[in-house]
N, C-alpha and C positions, 0 to 999 in steps of 0.2 A: 266191143264185147267179144270174148273168146267164143268161136264157133263150136257148138256141140254137135260133132259129127255122128254121134250115136243116133240122132234123129234125122239125119240126112239120107235120102234114098241113095242106094249103092250106085245106081247109074249116074247120078249127079256128081258123085265123087270121081268115078272112073273117067268121066268126060272132061274133067277140069284140065285146062291147058296151063301148065306151070311156066312162069317166066324163067329166064336164065338168071343166075346169081347176080350178074351185072345190072339187070333191070329191076331187081327187088329194092324197094325203098326201105331204108333202115327203120326199125320200129321206133327208135328215139332219134330226135334231130341232132345233127352235128353242131359244132361250135358256130359256124357261120349262120346256120338256120336259127340257132338260139340268139345270136346277136340281133337278127331281124325281129324275132319275137319280143325281145326286151326293148328294142328301139321303139316298136309300136306301143308297148305297154307304157314306156316312160313318157310318151307324148301326152298321156293322160294324168301324169303326176306333176306336182308343182316344183319342178327343178328350177333353180336360179343360179346362174354363174356369178360368184362373188369372190374374186381372188384376194380381197382385202383380208380374208381369214387365213390364207395359205401359209404365211410365215408364222402364224400363231399355232400351227399344228406340230411344231417342233419344240424340243426341250431347250433349244439354243439360248433363249432369253434367260432361262433359269440358271445357266452356268455361271453367271456373274451376279446374281441377285442373292441377298442375304437369306440364309436358311435353305432356300432351294438348292444352293450350290454345294451343300454338305455331302451329297452323294449324286453321282452321275447316273440317273435312271433314264436311259435313252428312250424308252417307250412311253413318252409322255408329251403333253402339250404345254404351251407357255401359260404362266399365270396371267398374262395379258389377255388371253382368250376368255378366262373367267371374268375379268374386269369388263371386257367389252360386252359380254352377254348380260352381265348385271346392269350395265348402263342402258342396254337396249330394251330389256323386258321389265314390265311391272309385275311383281310377284304378288300372289294373293296372301302370302304370309312370309315372314322373314326366316326361312329355314331352308337349308340345302342338303341334299343327299347325293353322295357319289358312291354307287355300289361296286365300282372297280377303282378304288381310291389310289392304288399304286403307291407312289412316293409322297402323296398328300398335297399335290399342287392345288386342287380344287379347294381343299379344306383350309390351306394356308391363305389363299386369296380371299376366301370368305371371312376368315378370322381377321384379316387385316382391315376388312370393311365393316367389322362389328356384327357379322351375321353368324348365328349358331349353325353348326353343320355336323353331319354324321358321315363317316366313311366305312365301307365294307371292303375287305380284302382277303382273298383265300390264301395267298402266299404269306406264310408267317414272317418271313424276313421283311417283305414289303409292308406288312401291317405294323411291324416293329418300327420300321423307318418312318412311316407316316405318323405314328403315335409320338415318337421322340421329337420329331420336328415341330409338331403342333403343341408340344409342352415346353418349348424353349424358355418360356418366362419363369419356369420353376427352377432353373439352374443358375447358380451363382458362378459367374466366370472366374472369379478369384479362386474359389474352391476347386473348380475344374482344373485350373492350372496347377494347383498344389498337388492334386491327386494324380495328374499326368506325370509330374516329376517323380512322385513316389513309385508309380508303376514302372517307369523307365529304370529306376534304381533297384527294383525288386529282382533278385536272382534266386529266390527260394522256390518259387512255384513252377517247377519243371513238369511238363505233362508226361504221362506214362507212354501213351501211344497216339499217333495221329488218328483222326477218324478214318473209317473204312474207305471213303471215297477215293477211287484209284487215282484221280487227277492230282490229289494232294501228295501222292507218293511218287509222282513223276518229276525227277530232278531236272528234266528239260523245261518243264513248266515253272517249277519253283527251285531255282538254283540255290546253292550255298546254304541249304537247310532252312530256307525262308519259311516254308510251310510250318515246320516245327517251331520256329521262332514266333510266328504269328500265334500259334496255339499257346505258347508259353506266356506271351503278352496277354492273351485272353484270360488265362488262369490268374495272372497277376491282377487284372482288372476285377475279376469276380471275387477275389479275396480282400479287396479294399473295404475298410470300415467307413463307408460314406453312403449318401442317399442312393436309392435305386436309380433315380433320374441321372445322377452323375455317372454311375457305372454304365448305364445304357448309352450315354452320349460318348463315353470313351470307347465302348464297344462299336458304336456306329463309326467313329473315326478310324478304328482299326480295320473294320470291314471295307470302308471306303478306300483303304490303302492297298487292297489286294492287287490291283493292276499296277500300282507303283512298284511293287516288290516282286512281280512275277512276269513271265513272258506269255501271258494270256491276254486276249483282247476280245471284248464282246463285239461280234460282227454279225448283225442280223440275227438269224436263228441259232447261231453257234458260238461257242468259245473257240477261238483259233489261236494257234501258236504264233507268237509275234515277237521275234528276237529284238531286243532293245536294251538300252542302258537302264538298269534298275538300281534302286537304292535299298539300304538295309531297313528291315521292318521298324526298328526303333525310330529311325529318322523319318520314315513315312508317317508313323503314328504321331510324332511330334508335329510335323508339318500340317497334317490334316486337323489336328486338334487346335492348332493356332488359328486356322481359318475360322473354326467354330467360335473360339474365344473372341476373336476380332468382331464377329457378327454380334455376339451376345453383348459385348461392351457397348457397341453402337446402338443396339436395340434398346437396352436398358436405359441409356441416356435419352434416346428419343422418346421413350414412353414416359420417363419422369418429366420431360419438358411438356409433353402434350397431355399427360394424364389419361391415356387411352384406356377404354374399357375392353377387356379381352373376353369375347363370348365363349360359351361352352362348345367344345369340340370333342367328339367321340370317334375313335377309330376301333372298329370291331373286326375280329377275325371271323370270317364266315363266307358263305356261298351266295352270290347274287341271285342264283336261281331259287334260293330258299330265304329270300330277303325278309319277308314278313315274320317268319319264325325266329330268325336271328335277332331282329329288332325287339320282338316281344320278349325273348329270353333276357334281354338287357333292359327290360322295362321301358322301352321307348315306344310310346303308343300313338304319338301324334303323326299327322301327315305333313308333307313337305311342299313348299311353293315351287321349288325347282329341283329336278333330278338331272344332274349333269355328269356325264361320264364318257369314257372311251373304252368299249369292250375289246377283248382280243380280236384281231382281224382273222378271217378264215384263211390263214397263210402258213399254217404248219409251225408257227412259233410256239415253243414250249418254254415258258418263263421259269419253270422249275429246273430246266436244264441250263438256261442262260445264267441264272443266279445260283447255281448249285454250290459254288465255293462259299458264297456268303451264307447259304443255308446250313452247310455242314460245319464250317469254321465258327459260325455264330452259335452253334448248338441247337438250332431249330430243327434239324434232322440228325438222327443218330444211327440210322440203319437204312439199308436198301429197302426194307419193307415199309418203313415210314415214308421214304421217298416215293415209292410206288403208290402208297395210299394218298399222298398229296396229289400226285399226278391224276389219279382217278377222280379227285374232287374238283379238278380244274374245268374251266370252260372247254367244250369239245372243239377247239380250234386247231388241234394237232393230232397226229397219229402215234404219239409216244407210248401209248398203252392201249389195251383193248377195253374200251368203254362199253358199258352195258347198252344194249340196243333199246331205243324208245320209239314211240309212234304218236307223239303228241299232235303233230300236224295232220297225220293220216287219220287219226280218230276224231278230229274236230270238224264237223260239217261246215262251220263258218270259215274254215281255212282250206277248203278243198282246192281253190284256185292256186293258193300258195304251195300247197302240197304237190300239186301237179307240176308246177315250175321247178320245185326242188328236185323232184324225181327225174325230170328231164335233164337237169344238170348232173345229177348223180349217175345217170345212165348214158351220158353223152359219150359217143365213141372216140372223141378227141381228148378225153380227160388225161390221157397219158399213153405211152407206147404199150402195145399189146404185150401182156406178160410181165410188165414192169412192176416194181414195188409201188410206185406212185399210182399206177392204174388200179391196183387192188386196194390201196388205202384211201384214196380221195373220196370215193362214194360215201364211206363211213364218216369222214370228216364233214362233208357237205350236209348229210342228213342230221348228224349229231349237232352240228353248229346251229342250224336253224331251229331244231327242236329246243335247244337251250335259249335261243333268242326269244322264242315264244314264251318260255318259262320266265325269263328275266322281265319281259315287258308286262306280262300278267301280274307278276309280283310288284313291279313299280306302279302299276295302275292302282293297286290296293293302297299304296302309301302316298299317292299324289293327291294333293288337295284339289277340289274342284276349281277350275280356273288356273291351275298350275301347269307348268311346262316340263316336258321331258326333252332333253337335247342330247342326242347320241352322236358322238364323233366317231366315224368309222371309215375304213378304207376298203376298197375292192381288192381282189386278188386274182391270181391266175393259177390254174392247175392244168398242165399241158397246154393245149390251145384254148381251153375253156375259161372264159372270163366270168368270175363269180361276182355278181353285182349285189354286194351285201346291203348297200344303202337302199336299193329298190325293194329287196325282199323284206328288210326291216320295216320299211314304210308300209308295205302291204300287210304285214302281220299286225302292226299297230292299228291300222284302219280296221282290220277284221275283228279285233277285240274291243273296238268301240272308241278308240282315241281319235281325235281330230288331227289329221295331218295338215299342218300349216304350210310348211315349205321344206325343201331339201336344198340347202345351200352347198353348191359345189365349190369347195375351198381351193382345191388345186388338183392338178393331174401329175402323177408321178410315173416313172418308167417301171415296168415289171422287172423283177430281178432276173427272171429266166428268159424273158423275151423283150427285146428293145423296140418292138414295132408299135404295139398299141399301149398307150398310156392308161393308167388306172386312176380312177377318181378317189379323192378323199372328201368326205361330205359331212355336213351337220344335218341330221334328220330331226326335225322339230315337230313335236306333238303338243297338243293341249287337251286337258281333260275338261269335258263338258261341265258347265255349272249345274 
């Protein structure tokens, strides 16, 4: 408690012997002290090392699997992870929710097993991607091929101007007028007289070809200049669409042989921190037996930046103001914009222990070099991130059926010398709001991008709702 010197006798103040600066203990612990604090805390939590999950936390398996391979969405896990979880857990009801559905991996895996599912996604391009992939059965591959050839022959629909995004105007990134040609092809697709699903699938193929026709490469949190041999946009669109057609032909044949029932799948554009309202708006009133997802890690990745070319060329974003508004609606895992300040952990008495841990991390003197941009930004990211974690878990609890499971796939991160243990804090928040913490499976240890000394965990945090 802060000392009130107005009530202290003057003689007592005057006689105080102050220590030298070197002897003063910092008000907040440094990174080493926090490591010890968390090590002690984690001894009381049900951590289990299980590296059988490690290879399933990568998108690699999806790169060769039908439908999943239509777009390289690097920030995702394998469809085999969903299968393994469904094999291991008995759900109280046959319905799955993914509140961070990304490219639709969870939903497609559920669909393949005949389980109805719902996905939420704040990024409009990713929501579009997941929606189209889960509606594959509505598209006639023969009609898709005919429409593709007509688009490639269309020379009438030339665009007036490129979108405002400066990246698209950089000839180093898009040589030979390729950005303009991509936009011309998009306009040709939009003017076709065919079903919306067919148009959308052609647009998906076009957006999947951006890296084929440009010198841009998605590398971690950034788009980087990557000189390489590129191909013309028409050739790239043709190649990407042929992959889709091949999958559709094989899937249609397999379905006709087996007569598989395709369950209902919904992909909604919305905020995971406002989950209940988004579901209610779409008249989805039921609870779910499994809520399985991977939220953004607290690692400064801004996915509206990484996928900005798809957002702008796809017509999902048309101005810098719209782009800013999208960023403001994202999970607070990055410092790309000035998010409003909240105090959800601070104001909840049941979360006092968690709040104090988060504050110690936010005020850690090792969070970055003094005066650096990272030092000024990291505290806001840490506080905002875990306030959003509280909101998302609270919303999930409302929509989880008693006896149902929440499985959160998350990775820890590093800010300066500070190790952010997202799995531990998520576990503590879930416990504080009344969820049973079953286990935390440590799937793998990966190296920090900034420091190669201490490896960072990726874990599955598993909760169950009381009956």
